[in-house]
Structures are given as C-alpha cells and as structure tokens.
C-alpha positions as a Markdown table, in Angstrom:
| # | Residue | x | y | z |
|---|---|---|---|---|
| 1 | Val | 108.8 | 182.5 | 24.4 |
| 2 | Cys | 108.2 | 184.8 | 21.7 |
| 3 | Tyr | 108.1 | 188.5 | 21.2 |
| 4 | Pro | 107.3 | 190.6 | 18.0 |
| 5 | Gly | 110.0 | 190.0 | 15.6 |
| 6 | Gly | 110.7 | 186.4 | 16.4 |
| 7 | Cys | 111.4 | 183.9 | 19.0 |
| 8 | Ala | 114.2 | 184.5 | 21.6 |
| 9 | Gly | 117.4 | 182.8 | 21.4 |
| 10 | Ser | 120.5 | 182.8 | 23.6 |
| 11 | Ala | 120.0 | 185.1 | 26.5 |
| 12 | Asp | 123.2 | 184.6 | 28.3 |
| 13 | Ser | 124.7 | 188.1 | 28.0 |
| 14 | Thr | 121.3 | 189.8 | 28.5 |
| 15 | Trp | 120.2 | 188.1 | 31.7 |
| 16 | Lys | 123.7 | 188.1 | 33.1 |
| 17 | Gly | 123.7 | 192.0 | 32.8 |
| 18 | Leu | 120.1 | 192.1 | 34.2 |
| 19 | Phe | 121.1 | 190.0 | 37.1 |
| 20 | Ser | 124.2 | 192.2 | 37.9 |
| 21 | Leu | 122.1 | 195.3 | 37.8 |
| 22 | Ile | 119.3 | 193.7 | 40.1 |
| 23 | Tyr | 121.8 | 192.3 | 42.5 |
| 24 | Ala | 123.6 | 195.6 | 42.7 |
| 25 | Thr | 120.3 | 197.5 | 43.2 |
| 26 | Ala | 119.2 | 195.1 | 45.9 |
| 27 | Thr | 122.5 | 195.0 | 47.5 |
| 28 | Ala | 122.2 | 198.8 | 48.1 |
| 29 | Ala | 118.7 | 198.4 | 49.4 |
| 30 | Ala | 120.0 | 195.8 | 52.0 |
| 31 | Ala | 122.9 | 198.0 | 53.0 |
| 32 | Ala | 120.5 | 200.9 | 53.4 |
| 33 | Ala | 118.4 | 198.7 | 55.6 |
| 34 | Ala | 121.2 | 197.5 | 57.7 |
| 35 | Ala | 122.4 | 201.1 | 58.2 |
| 36 | Gln | 119.3 | 201.9 | 60.0 |
| 37 | Pro | 120.1 | 203.4 | 63.4 |
| 38 | Leu | 120.0 | 200.8 | 66.2 |
| 39 | Glu | 118.2 | 201.3 | 69.4 |
| 40 | Pro | 120.3 | 202.9 | 71.9 |
| 41 | Gly | 122.1 | 200.7 | 74.4 |
| 42 | Ile | 122.0 | 200.8 | 78.1 |
| 43 | Ser | 124.9 | 201.1 | 80.3 |
| 44 | Leu | 125.2 | 199.6 | 83.9 |
| 45 | Arg | 125.0 | 203.1 | 85.3 |
| 46 | Asp | 121.5 | 203.3 | 83.8 |
| 47 | Leu | 120.0 | 200.2 | 85.5 |
| 48 | Ser | 117.9 | 200.6 | 88.8 |
| 49 | Asp | 119.0 | 198.9 | 91.9 |
| 50 | Leu | 117.6 | 195.4 | 92.5 |
| 51 | Glu | 116.1 | 194.1 | 95.7 |
| 52 | Pro | 118.5 | 192.1 | 97.9 |
| 53 | Glu | 116.3 | 189.0 | 97.3 |
| 54 | Glu | 116.6 | 189.3 | 93.7 |
| 55 | Val | 120.3 | 189.6 | 93.7 |
| 56 | Glu | 120.8 | 186.5 | 95.8 |
| 57 | Arg | 118.3 | 184.6 | 93.6 |
| 58 | Arg | 120.3 | 185.3 | 90.5 |
| 59 | Leu | 123.6 | 184.5 | 92.1 |
| 60 | Ser | 122.2 | 181.3 | 93.5 |
| 61 | Lys | 121.0 | 180.2 | 90.1 |
| 62 | Thr | 124.6 | 180.8 | 88.7 |
| 63 | Arg | 126.2 | 178.8 | 91.5 |
| 64 | Leu | 123.8 | 176.0 | 90.9 |
| 65 | Glu | 124.5 | 175.9 | 87.1 |
| 66 | Leu | 128.3 | 176.2 | 87.7 |
| 67 | Ser | 128.3 | 173.0 | 89.9 |
| 68 | Asn | 125.8 | 171.1 | 87.7 |
| 69 | Arg | 128.3 | 168.9 | 86.0 |
| 70 | Arg | 126.6 | 165.5 | 86.1 |
| 71 | Lys | 128.6 | 163.4 | 83.6 |
| 72 | Ile | 131.2 | 161.1 | 85.3 |
| 73 | Leu | 133.9 | 158.8 | 83.8 |
| 74 | Ile | 134.6 | 155.4 | 85.6 |
| 75 | Lys | 138.0 | 154.0 | 84.5 |
| 76 | Asn | 139.8 | 150.7 | 85.0 |
| 77 | Leu | 136.8 | 148.6 | 85.1 |
| 78 | Pro | 137.3 | 144.8 | 84.4 |
| 79 | Pro | 137.0 | 144.3 | 80.5 |
| 80 | Asp | 133.8 | 142.2 | 80.5 |
| 81 | Thr | 132.0 | 144.9 | 82.7 |
| 82 | Thr | 128.3 | 145.1 | 81.6 |
| 83 | Asn | 125.8 | 148.1 | 81.7 |
| 84 | Gln | 123.9 | 146.1 | 84.3 |
| 85 | Glu | 127.0 | 145.9 | 86.5 |
| 86 | Val | 127.7 | 149.6 | 86.2 |
| 87 | His | 123.9 | 150.4 | 87.2 |
| 88 | Glu | 124.6 | 148.0 | 90.3 |
| 89 | Ile | 127.6 | 150.0 | 91.2 |
| 90 | Leu | 125.7 | 153.3 | 91.0 |
| 91 | Lys | 122.5 | 151.9 | 92.5 |
| 92 | Asp | 122.4 | 154.8 | 95.0 |
| 93 | Tyr | 122.0 | 157.3 | 92.1 |
| 94 | Glu | 119.7 | 158.0 | 89.3 |
| 95 | Leu | 121.3 | 157.2 | 85.9 |
| 96 | Lys | 120.2 | 159.1 | 83.0 |
| 97 | Tyr | 122.8 | 157.5 | 80.5 |
| 98 | Cys | 125.2 | 154.7 | 80.5 |
| 99 | Phe | 127.7 | 153.4 | 78.1 |
| 100 | Val | 130.3 | 151.0 | 78.7 |
| 101 | Asp | 133.5 | 150.8 | 76.4 |
| 102 | Arg | 134.7 | 147.2 | 77.2 |
| 103 | Asn | 137.8 | 147.7 | 75.1 |
| 104 | Lys | 139.0 | 150.6 | 77.4 |
| 105 | Gly | 137.4 | 149.3 | 80.5 |
| 106 | Thr | 135.6 | 152.8 | 80.8 |
| 107 | Ala | 131.9 | 153.8 | 81.6 |
| 108 | Phe | 130.5 | 157.1 | 80.6 |
| 109 | Val | 127.8 | 157.9 | 82.8 |
| 110 | Thr | 125.2 | 160.9 | 83.3 |
| 111 | Leu | 123.6 | 161.1 | 86.6 |
| 112 | Leu | 120.6 | 163.2 | 87.6 |
| 113 | Asn | 122.5 | 166.3 | 88.6 |
| 114 | Gly | 125.9 | 167.7 | 89.7 |
| 115 | Asp | 125.3 | 166.9 | 93.3 |
| 116 | Gln | 124.9 | 163.3 | 92.6 |
| 117 | Ala | 128.0 | 163.3 | 90.5 |
| 118 | Gln | 130.1 | 164.8 | 93.1 |
| 119 | Asp | 128.7 | 162.4 | 95.8 |
| 120 | Ala | 129.5 | 159.4 | 93.5 |
| 121 | Ile | 133.1 | 160.7 | 93.0 |
| 122 | Arg | 133.7 | 161.0 | 96.7 |
| 123 | Ser | 132.2 | 157.6 | 97.5 |
| 124 | Leu | 133.4 | 155.5 | 94.5 |
| 125 | His | 136.8 | 157.0 | 93.6 |
| 126 | His | 139.6 | 154.3 | 94.4 |
| 127 | Ser | 137.1 | 151.8 | 95.4 |
| 128 | Thr | 137.5 | 148.3 | 94.0 |
| 129 | Val | 135.3 | 146.3 | 91.6 |
| 130 | Arg | 136.3 | 142.7 | 91.3 |
| 131 | Gly | 139.7 | 143.2 | 92.7 |
| 132 | Arg | 140.5 | 146.3 | 90.4 |
| 133 | Leu | 140.9 | 149.9 | 91.6 |
| 134 | Ile | 138.7 | 152.1 | 89.7 |
| 135 | Asn | 139.0 | 155.8 | 89.0 |
| 136 | Val | 135.9 | 158.0 | 89.0 |
| 137 | Ala | 135.9 | 161.7 | 87.9 |
| 138 | Leu | 134.1 | 164.2 | 86.1 |
| 139 | Gln | 134.0 | 163.9 | 82.2 |
| 140 | Pro | 136.1 | 166.4 | 80.4 |
| 141 | Thr | 134.1 | 168.5 | 78.1 |
| 142 | Asp | 135.2 | 170.2 | 74.7 |
| 143 | Ser | 131.8 | 171.7 | 74.1 |
| 144 | Leu | 131.9 | 174.8 | 76.4 |
| 145 | Leu | 131.5 | 178.3 | 75.0 |
| 146 | Cys | 131.7 | 181.9 | 76.5 |
| 147 | Leu | 129.6 | 184.4 | 75.0 |
| 148 | Thr | 130.6 | 188.0 | 75.7 |
| 149 | Asn | 129.4 | 191.5 | 74.6 |
| 150 | Leu | 125.8 | 190.7 | 75.6 |
| 151 | Pro | 123.3 | 193.5 | 76.7 |
| 152 | His | 123.3 | 194.1 | 80.3 |
| 153 | Thr | 119.5 | 193.8 | 80.1 |
| 154 | Phe | 119.7 | 190.2 | 78.5 |
| 155 | Thr | 117.8 | 187.8 | 80.9 |
| 156 | Ala | 118.7 | 184.3 | 81.6 |
| 157 | Gln | 115.7 | 183.0 | 79.6 |
| 158 | Gln | 116.7 | 185.1 | 76.5 |
| 159 | Phe | 120.2 | 183.8 | 76.8 |
| 160 | Glu | 118.8 | 180.1 | 76.9 |
| 161 | Glu | 116.6 | 180.7 | 74.0 |
| 162 | Leu | 119.6 | 182.3 | 72.1 |
| 163 | Val | 121.9 | 179.2 | 72.5 |
| 164 | Arg | 119.3 | 176.4 | 72.6 |
| 165 | Ser | 118.6 | 176.6 | 68.9 |
| 166 | Tyr | 121.9 | 175.1 | 68.0 |
| 167 | Gly | 121.6 | 171.7 | 69.9 |
| 168 | Asn | 120.9 | 170.1 | 73.2 |
| 169 | Ile | 122.2 | 172.0 | 76.2 |
| 170 | Glu | 123.9 | 170.4 | 79.3 |
| 171 | Arg | 123.9 | 173.8 | 81.1 |
| 172 | Ser | 123.8 | 177.6 | 80.5 |
| 173 | Phe | 124.1 | 180.5 | 82.7 |
| 174 | Leu | 124.8 | 184.3 | 82.7 |
| 175 | Val | 127.4 | 185.8 | 85.1 |
| 176 | Tyr | 126.0 | 188.4 | 87.6 |
| 177 | Ser | 127.6 | 191.1 | 89.5 |
| 178 | Glu | 128.0 | 190.1 | 93.1 |
| 179 | Leu | 127.4 | 193.8 | 94.2 |
| 180 | Thr | 124.5 | 194.7 | 92.1 |
| 181 | Gly | 123.0 | 191.5 | 90.7 |
| 182 | His | 122.9 | 192.8 | 87.2 |
| 183 | Ser | 124.3 | 190.9 | 84.3 |
| 184 | Lys | 128.0 | 191.5 | 83.6 |
| 185 | Gly | 127.4 | 191.0 | 80.0 |
| 186 | Tyr | 128.7 | 187.6 | 79.3 |
| 187 | Gly | 127.5 | 183.9 | 80.0 |
| 188 | Phe | 128.6 | 180.2 | 79.4 |
| 189 | Val | 126.8 | 177.5 | 77.6 |
| 190 | Glu | 127.9 | 173.7 | 77.4 |
| 191 | Tyr | 126.4 | 171.7 | 74.7 |
| 192 | Met | 125.9 | 167.9 | 74.7 |
| 193 | Lys | 127.9 | 167.6 | 71.4 |
| 194 | Lys | 130.7 | 169.2 | 70.1 |
| 195 | Asp | 129.3 | 169.8 | 66.6 |
| 196 | Ser | 126.4 | 171.7 | 68.3 |
| 197 | Ala | 129.0 | 174.0 | 70.0 |
| 198 | Ser | 131.0 | 174.5 | 66.7 |
| 199 | Arg | 127.8 | 175.4 | 64.9 |
| 200 | Ala | 126.8 | 177.8 | 67.6 |
| 201 | Arg | 130.2 | 179.6 | 67.7 |
| 202 | Ser | 130.1 | 179.7 | 63.9 |
| 203 | Glu | 126.7 | 181.4 | 63.6 |
| 204 | Leu | 126.8 | 183.5 | 66.7 |
| 205 | Leu | 130.2 | 185.1 | 66.3 |
| 206 | Gly | 129.8 | 188.7 | 65.2 |
| 207 | Arg | 125.9 | 188.6 | 65.4 |
| 208 | Pro | 124.7 | 192.1 | 66.2 |
| 209 | Met | 123.2 | 192.4 | 69.7 |
| 210 | Gly | 121.8 | 196.0 | 69.9 |
| 211 | Asp | 124.6 | 198.2 | 69.2 |
| 212 | Arg | 127.4 | 195.6 | 69.9 |
| 213 | Leu | 128.7 | 192.5 | 68.2 |
| 214 | Leu | 128.6 | 189.2 | 70.0 |
| 215 | Met | 131.9 | 187.6 | 70.7 |
| 216 | Val | 132.1 | 183.8 | 71.2 |
| 217 | Gln | 135.2 | 181.9 | 72.3 |
| 218 | Trp | 135.9 | 178.3 | 73.3 |
| 219 | Met | 136.3 | 177.7 | 77.0 |
| 220 | Asp | 138.4 | 175.3 | 79.2 |
| 221 | Val | 136.0 | 173.8 | 81.7 |
| 222 | Asn | 139.0 | 173.5 | 84.3 |
| 223 | Gln | 139.0 | 177.4 | 84.3 |
| 224 | Leu | 135.4 | 177.1 | 85.8 |
| 225 | Ser | 136.3 | 175.0 | 88.7 |
| 226 | Gln | 136.0 | 177.8 | 91.2 |
| 227 | Glu | 133.2 | 180.5 | 91.5 |
| 228 | Glu | 135.7 | 183.3 | 91.7 |
| 229 | Asn | 137.1 | 182.2 | 88.1 |
| 230 | Leu | 133.8 | 183.3 | 86.7 |
| 231 | His | 134.7 | 187.0 | 87.1 |
| 232 | Ser | 136.9 | 188.7 | 84.4 |
| 233 | Lys | 139.6 | 191.1 | 85.1 |
| 234 | Cys | 139.8 | 192.3 | 81.5 |
| 235 | Leu | 137.8 | 194.9 | 79.6 |
| 236 | Cys | 137.5 | 195.3 | 75.8 |
| 237 | Ile | 137.3 | 199.0 | 74.9 |
| 238 | Asp | 135.7 | 199.2 | 71.4 |
| 239 | Arg | 134.8 | 202.0 | 69.0 |
| 240 | Leu | 138.0 | 204.0 | 69.6 |
| 241 | Pro | 139.0 | 206.7 | 67.4 |
| 242 | Leu | 141.0 | 205.3 | 64.5 |
| 243 | Asp | 143.7 | 208.0 | 64.8 |
| 244 | Leu | 144.5 | 206.8 | 68.3 |
| 245 | Cys | 147.5 | 204.8 | 68.0 |
| 246 | Asp | 149.4 | 205.1 | 71.2 |
| 247 | Ser | 148.7 | 202.5 | 73.9 |
| 248 | Glu | 150.4 | 204.7 | 76.4 |
| 249 | Glu | 147.7 | 207.3 | 75.8 |
| 250 | Leu | 145.0 | 204.7 | 76.4 |
| 251 | Thr | 146.7 | 203.4 | 79.5 |
| 252 | Gln | 146.7 | 207.0 | 80.9 |
| 253 | Ile | 142.9 | 207.3 | 80.1 |
| 254 | Phe | 142.1 | 204.1 | 81.9 |
| 255 | Ser | 144.4 | 204.7 | 84.9 |
| 256 | Glu | 142.3 | 207.4 | 86.5 |
| 257 | Thr | 140.5 | 205.2 | 88.9 |
| 258 | Tyr | 142.8 | 202.1 | 89.1 |
| 259 | Lys | 146.0 | 201.4 | 87.5 |
| 260 | Pro | 145.9 | 198.6 | 84.9 |
| 261 | Val | 148.5 | 195.7 | 84.8 |
| 262 | Phe | 148.2 | 195.6 | 81.1 |
| 263 | Cys | 146.7 | 198.0 | 78.4 |
| 264 | Gln | 147.3 | 197.7 | 74.7 |
| 265 | Leu | 145.5 | 198.7 | 71.4 |
| 266 | Ala | 144.8 | 196.1 | 68.8 |
| 267 | Gln | 147.6 | 196.7 | 66.2 |
| 268 | Asp | 147.9 | 193.6 | 63.9 |
| 269 | Glu | 150.5 | 194.5 | 61.2 |
| 270 | Gly | 148.9 | 194.1 | 57.8 |
| 271 | Ser | 145.4 | 193.5 | 59.3 |
| 272 | Pro | 142.4 | 195.9 | 59.0 |
| 273 | Val | 141.5 | 194.8 | 62.7 |
| 274 | Arg | 141.7 | 198.0 | 64.7 |
| 275 | Gly | 139.8 | 200.4 | 66.7 |
| 276 | Phe | 139.6 | 198.5 | 70.0 |
| 277 | Gly | 141.9 | 197.5 | 72.9 |
| 278 | Val | 142.0 | 195.5 | 75.9 |
| 279 | Val | 142.9 | 196.6 | 79.6 |
| 280 | Glu | 143.5 | 194.2 | 82.4 |
| 281 | Tyr | 143.2 | 195.0 | 86.1 |
| 282 | Glu | 144.5 | 193.3 | 89.2 |
| 283 | Ser | 141.0 | 192.3 | 90.4 |
| 284 | Ala | 137.5 | 191.7 | 88.9 |
| 285 | Glu | 136.1 | 194.3 | 91.2 |
| 286 | Gln | 138.4 | 196.9 | 89.8 |
| 287 | Ala | 137.5 | 195.9 | 86.2 |
| 288 | Glu | 133.8 | 196.0 | 87.0 |
| 289 | Ala | 134.2 | 199.5 | 88.6 |
| 290 | Val | 135.9 | 200.9 | 85.5 |
| 291 | Leu | 133.2 | 199.2 | 83.3 |
| 292 | Ile | 130.5 | 201.1 | 85.2 |
| 293 | Glu | 132.3 | 204.3 | 85.1 |
| 294 | Met | 133.8 | 204.5 | 81.6 |
| 295 | Asp | 131.1 | 202.7 | 79.4 |
| 296 | Arg | 129.6 | 205.0 | 76.8 |
| 297 | Thr | 131.9 | 207.9 | 77.8 |
| 298 | Leu | 133.8 | 209.9 | 75.2 |
| 299 | Val | 137.4 | 209.1 | 74.3 |
| 300 | Gly | 139.1 | 211.3 | 71.7 |
| 301 | Gly | 135.6 | 212.9 | 71.1 |
| 302 | Gln | 134.0 | 209.4 | 70.3 |
| 303 | Glu | 131.8 | 207.5 | 72.7 |
| 304 | Val | 133.3 | 204.0 | 73.4 |
| 305 | Arg | 131.8 | 200.7 | 74.3 |
| 306 | Leu | 133.3 | 198.8 | 77.2 |
| 307 | Ser | 132.5 | 195.0 | 77.8 |
| 308 | Leu | 134.1 | 192.5 | 80.0 |
| 309 | Cys | 136.0 | 189.8 | 78.4 |
| 310 | Thr | 136.2 | 186.0 | 78.8 |
| 311 | Pro | 137.5 | 185.2 | 82.3 |
| 312 | Gly | 140.4 | 183.2 | 83.1 |
| 313 | Thr | 143.0 | 184.5 | 80.6 |
| 314 | Ser | 145.5 | 187.2 | 80.7 |
| 315 | Gly | 145.1 | 190.7 | 79.0 |
| 316 | Arg | 147.6 | 189.8 | 76.4 |
| 317 | Ser | 146.0 | 186.5 | 75.6 |
| 318 | Thr | 142.7 | 188.1 | 75.6 |
| 319 | Leu | 143.9 | 190.8 | 72.9 |
| 320 | Ala | 145.3 | 188.0 | 70.8 |
| 321 | Ala | 142.1 | 186.1 | 70.9 |
| 322 | Leu | 139.8 | 189.1 | 70.1 |
| 323 | Ile | 142.0 | 190.0 | 67.1 |
| 324 | Ala | 141.7 | 186.6 | 65.7 |
| 325 | Ala | 137.9 | 186.6 | 66.3 |
| 326 | Gln | 137.6 | 190.1 | 64.7 |
| 327 | Gly | 139.6 | 188.8 | 61.7 |
| 328 | Met | 137.4 | 185.9 | 61.4 |
| 329 | Ile | 134.3 | 188.0 | 61.3 |
| 330 | Leu | 135.8 | 190.1 | 58.6 |
| 331 | Ser | 136.9 | 187.1 | 56.5 |
| 332 | Asn | 133.4 | 185.6 | 57.0 |
| 333 | Arg | 131.8 | 188.7 | 55.3 |
| 334 | Lys | 131.6 | 188.5 | 51.6 |
| 335 | Gly | 131.9 | 192.2 | 51.1 |
| 336 | Leu | 131.3 | 195.4 | 52.8 |
| 337 | Leu | 127.7 | 195.2 | 51.7 |
| 338 | Pro | 125.1 | 192.6 | 53.0 |
| 339 | Glu | 123.8 | 190.0 | 50.8 |
| 340 | Pro | 120.3 | 190.9 | 49.4 |
| 341 | Asn | 117.6 | 188.4 | 50.1 |
| 342 | Leu | 114.9 | 187.1 | 47.6 |
| 343 | Ala | 112.4 | 189.7 | 48.5 |
| 344 | Gln | 114.9 | 192.5 | 48.0 |
| 345 | Leu | 116.0 | 191.0 | 44.5 |
| 346 | Leu | 112.3 | 190.9 | 43.5 |
| 347 | Thr | 111.5 | 194.3 | 44.8 |
| 348 | Ser | 114.4 | 195.8 | 42.9 |
| 349 | Met | 112.8 | 194.5 | 39.7 |
| 350 | Thr | 110.4 | 197.6 | 39.9 |
| 351 | Asn | 113.5 | 199.8 | 39.5 |
| 352 | Pro | 113.0 | 201.9 | 36.3 |
| 353 | Ala | 116.6 | 201.5 | 35.3 |
| 354 | Ala | 116.3 | 197.7 | 35.6 |
| 355 | Leu | 113.2 | 197.6 | 33.5 |
| 356 | Gln | 114.8 | 199.8 | 30.8 |
| 357 | Ile | 117.6 | 197.2 | 30.6 |
| 358 | Leu | 115.0 | 194.5 | 30.4 |
| 359 | Met | 113.2 | 196.1 | 27.5 |
| 360 | Arg | 116.3 | 197.2 | 25.6 |
| 361 | Pro | 116.5 | 194.1 | 23.5 |
| 362 | Tyr | 112.8 | 194.2 | 22.6 |
| 363 | His | 113.0 | 198.0 | 21.5 |
| 364 | Ser | 116.0 | 197.3 | 19.5 |
| 365 | Gly | 114.5 | 194.3 | 17.7 |
| 366 | Lys | 117.1 | 192.0 | 19.2 |
| 367 | Arg | 116.4 | 188.5 | 20.7 |
| 368 | Gly | 117.0 | 187.6 | 24.2 |
| 369 | Gly | 115.1 | 190.1 | 26.3 |
| 370 | Met | 112.0 | 188.2 | 27.3 |
| 371 | Ile | 113.7 | 185.0 | 27.5 |
| 372 | Ala | 116.3 | 186.5 | 29.8 |
| 373 | Ile | 113.9 | 187.5 | 32.5 |
| 374 | Asn | 111.8 | 184.3 | 32.0 |
| 375 | Thr | 114.9 | 182.2 | 32.6 |
| 376 | Phe | 116.1 | 184.4 | 35.3 |
| 377 | Leu | 112.8 | 184.3 | 37.3 |
| 378 | His | 112.2 | 180.4 | 36.9 |
| 379 | Lys | 115.7 | 179.1 | 37.1 |
| 380 | Glu | 117.6 | 181.6 | 39.3 |
| 381 | Leu | 115.0 | 182.9 | 41.7 |
| 382 | Lys | 112.9 | 179.7 | 41.6 |
| 383 | Val | 109.7 | 181.6 | 40.9 |
| 384 | Phe | 106.9 | 178.9 | 40.6 |
| 385 | Arg | 104.9 | 178.8 | 37.3 |
| 386 | Pro | 103.2 | 176.0 | 35.4 |
| 387 | Glu | 105.4 | 173.7 | 33.2 |
| 388 | Glu | 105.3 | 174.9 | 29.5 |
| 389 | Thr | 104.1 | 172.2 | 27.1 |
C-alpha cells in the first residue's frame, strides 16, 4: 500500500497506538451502553393474587418434577449379565436407556419416568438374579444446579429456555410459594451430563437478570429428597450501604417481624466483596414473610434487594458460598469496563481523534499510516477484502 511520498514500511508502532485509542474509545462506548438504566424490577408485594386453581397447578408441576428421577442403578449383577437380561428383569417397565458394566456387575438404566423408577426400586431391591442378591437404587447425580435471584415474574417456560441452551436436561423446575403460588425467585436444573452443568454454571453465574445478578450453585441431590427441603430459610440482602459495617445493626433491622437465628454482613478480609449480607430464620415461612415485607425498602437511605438463597444449607454456609461466588464473578471480569464488540470497535473509527491519529503519519510525511489501518482492519478485525496480487 502506497501513499504520496513513498510506500509504507513497518507499521507496528502506529497501528498499536491506533488500536489502543480505538479500543479505549469503544470500551467507553460499551460502558455507556451497559450503564443504561435497567427496567424497574417487581417485588412480590406488587404481584396480583392468583386463582386457587393456578396455585395448585404450579405446585403440582413442581412436585411432579421433584419426583421425576427416572435413572436407576442395579448393582451386584452376575459378571456375564447382558443388556437383554436386564431388559428381561425390567420387562414390566419402559426402558429408555440401558448400559451394563460387566466388570463391576452394574447396570445403568433410564426408565420412562420417576414413578416407574420408584416402583422398580420397591419391587426389585434385594431380589435375586441367578442366586445373587441385587441392589436397586436411584442413580446419584453430580449435574444438579440451583439458580437464585431470578425475577419473580419469570415463568417455567422462560426458565427452561434459559437453561436448555447448555445441554440436554433431565428435569428443571421453579419453586413456588405454597401460600401465593408466585415464584420464590429460584429454581433447579439437572443436566444429563456433568460438563453441561459446568458450562451452564460458568456462563450463567453473574448474568444480569433485570436489576439483579443471577447466582448459580451446585446442589446435593439428597437435599431434595423431601418437598419441604425445597423451601429456603435464608435471605440474601443486597445493595446495602457500603458504610454499614455492623452486623448487629443489620440484625436489629431484620428482627422487626421475626428474630433471625443468623445475620451477618459479607466481610471477607482483603477482598472487595461487600455490600450484602445473609439472614436466616427459623422457618421458610418466616423467611418468605420478611422477603415480601422488606424487599425494595430503604436501609440506611438505600433501596435494598432481597432474594431467597439456595435451600438446605445454614446461613453461615450460605454466606461463605455467596462470598466465593461474588469473588468468582469479580475475577471473571477483565476490568471495570465491559469488553467492546466488533461493531463498537468499527463505530469508534469515526471518532475525529482516532482519524487524526490515523492521518498523522501521512501529514508528517512518515511511513506507516495507511498500512497500519489496512493491517489492522484485515488481520485484527478480519474485515473481508479481495486478496492483493
């Protein structure tokens, strides 16, 4: 590429400086876009009452999905057991998948639904196959996630669409209030494969959902063995004033209706994670009542956000998990400003300051100006153009 005065030579210093300027300009544009005000969220107090039939429909759907564990494990089979023999053992059921590990004498089976799985366990556990006592139980899973801080208006269909893009799903469901039928702001998803769950956790953790950030935690499937274990006793209090440093003061504020059994601010020494706390009550009903009453109210002159946390763990363990999750969100961010995309980079090239930098070598008679932008566009931004001959 030539310009008046000669052909361009090395362009490293010019285009690196140009790229820095374009990147900074585009990053600022991305930051401005990200700083646009979000749509105001809705608290549970604002939602209208549901018809009793709708409340029961939602609760029934959750109960159905909770019990829909259809994968069973058959252990202590004879070493030469075949797939056909396992099908014969389970002839009263509809098999969707069957794999026999002959080395371990174990069969991994997926049945039609959770009802069939439970019936097979009741009928076949401690029965005999060719003189051997077999054990039949539900398969353990390490692919179960709990997603919290969801909007209360989020529907079951929206939740399924959110989590389905990361892999095949075994089951997914939201948790609803037994009193109102409204979503309690969290749900569960079990993937068929561990790597799908890992990818979902990595990509969904910290994702903006309205004016909140989505939180994702691994879940022990045994904690969901009973329906009552679905309901959380812990609340996360977010967007607290940064000058609120006394957990006792926070405890007093959240003791007006019910006295909590645990209440503490996030205070991780040497960490920037702060501005939130966790409060635990004696029952899930108390936690829900405080959520309805205190969400989006003022604490120290600042409107706070309340959300129910992952159920089945104590307030202290919940706080530690949230501190770790917030730290992960911060470490995953490459900086305070969002990364510019290609469109923002290209748009920023119309900036007069950027153009002035581009043309400076040309005006001063130095080499490198035009080759800099040509190299930048073709190699760095992958702008398509015909090959030069």
